[in-house]
C-alpha positions, 0 to 999 in steps of 0.5 A: 697831738695827732702829729705826736701819735703818728710819729709814735706809731711810725717809730713803733712800726719801724722797730718791729722787724728789728725786734723780731730779728732779735728773737732769733737765736744766733746759734750755729747749726750743722745738720741736726746739731745746734750750738748756742754755746756762750751767747749770753742767753737767759732762756732756751731759744724757741726759734730753732727747727723742731727736729734738732737732735743735739743742743749745746746751751753751755756757757750761758746765763740760764737760771732755770729750765722749763718744759717749754720750750724744750718740749718743742724739740721732740727729736732732742737726744743730747742736751748740754746745760753745763756752765750755766746758773741753774739752781 
C-alpha cells in the first residue's frame, strides 16, 4: 500500500509544473497590447501583465464576463469581446 501512495505522490508532483504552465495564456503581446484572439478560451486570462492597455479576446468561447479578473488590468482602455458566446 505504501508503494502505491509513493507512486501516486510522484505522479502528482511530476504533473504540477505542467499544469502551472497551462495556466499561462498563449496570448501574443506587443508593447501593452495583448491578442488572445481565437484561442478557445473559456475565461478571461488572469496571468497577463497588469499594465496592459488593450486586450483582444475576440473569437473565443467566453460565456460571461466577471469583474475579476478584468479588475486586475487597471490600465485597460480597449477590450474586444466580439464573436464570443456571451449572453
